[in-house]
C-alpha angles and dihedrals in degrees: 000000000000090000090053089050091049089049090052091050089050091049089050092049089051095048092047090050090051091051089050091052091049090052093047092047091050091051091051089056093048113021093184089072093081093165087075090060090049089049091050092053091051093049091050090053090051092049092053087046091054088053091051091048091050088056088051091052090054094041115017098213116153093232091061092051090044092054091046092052093050092049094045095050093044090048099046091044089053089049088055089048088052090054091049088048092051091056098040107022085235129105111223093213098169093045090048092052091046093050092053091047094050090050090049093049091052097050111025101058093056088049091053094052096048103265094116094155090058089045091056091047090054091045094051092044092050094048090048091052092051091048092051090048091049091051090049089056092056092042090056089054096046094113088074094062112355103190102045095039092048089051092049089048091051094049093049090050093046090051090049091052089054091056090047087056091053091054092043093055091052091048092048091049092045092231101163091151121038111160092208140036112302112262119191141114091275092058092052092045092048092053091047090049092048092051090050094045093049090053094046093046090050092052093046092045089057089051091049092048092052089047090053092049091051092047091049091050090051091047092048090051091054099040132081103235095212102050102020089233120127115270134236092269094054091047092055092042089058101039107015098082103062143027122285113237129224093262094061124085128190121211126189122197129193122185112237120243091354093156090060089053091053090047093049102038104020129240092297090060091046090051090051091055090047090053093050093050092045089055091050090049093049091048090062095052114113128195109310095009119125128209118196143175109231093189139287110011093334122109135176134208123195113201118200127203093011122175116219109288098015096105091056090047093052092045089051092048094051092046092051095046093049095045091052095047121105112220116202115216112178103298095344133086117217134192119197137184137211135212120216137205116197127196105188120205114285125222088231111057114240132180123276094247091056091050092049090048091051092051090046091054090049089050089053090054090048089054093049091048094061107284128251090079144099124244125190121220119235105021091031096216105175121225108198124203114293096020125104121207116234101199142017 
């Protein structure tokens, strides 16, 4: 029976090592997913803990059990920290350390004073709590990839339940003092579940990693790499298939004299100006609005659910904010302006390309009229710098 138990421990160590290698390999492919590195560290600690626990099974010395407890609690706390980091992109280092220390304080003192059964009850309870907490982190992030994250949550919770059973059996039997590693049906079941869970989490982690890579590629294809705004393709994918209703306005912005900025300050200076304007544009996006970089120094803003006159007010606000902003380029301070073409919503729905063309024509008129101004499509009412339009 002991040989069977040792074989299960060895199989658990192998499956945990395989999961650690999967996490490390996935991190090598995409270094920005730092939670994978955190997860790898936690799994390595658990593997070493399994080795120490195997030594305790062969020779029940307190030192072996103590080392195993320390490694298990540190490892499972780190696994929880990786789950939190997956959800928030932030490693809760202090909370992770505190979690591990609390678990150690609950289990190691009883072990040292001879109540090893009580120590194993505390250890199993603490590990179960950390596994439930880890599953909860992935459950909260399930909207990102419902199927794999729901599966990972279920496996962590199933593993946690197996540790609860181990503690419950010891409590039910009243085994406060053992003198050796606990040996019962719950322990065997728990190891078998851990092996299955490690294998399942590894497979689901690979699926999740591939899903995240595909999602990142889709996002990169739809995003302007310099400004972080959506690109022209994404804009047409969203609005180019159907008519634009009367409550939607399209604004086109073009930075004035941008070529001279590039000539004077180089492309790095020009990029800095583009980023500053993109940030101003994004800051004026409401719910449902979309800001995009069309290419070069040309940007677009699609406003949804606009009341009459709002498009002109938003355009004027952006123009004034950008014109008043001081942009620092090396040792120089630069002020820039922008011209705007506005195509307000029409009573008769038209397609997006026609709205964009109307705004572009209005922008051309604004450029010809002296720049740093707003021009409306259709009636072509000019709004010079410093003046705000009251109606549509």
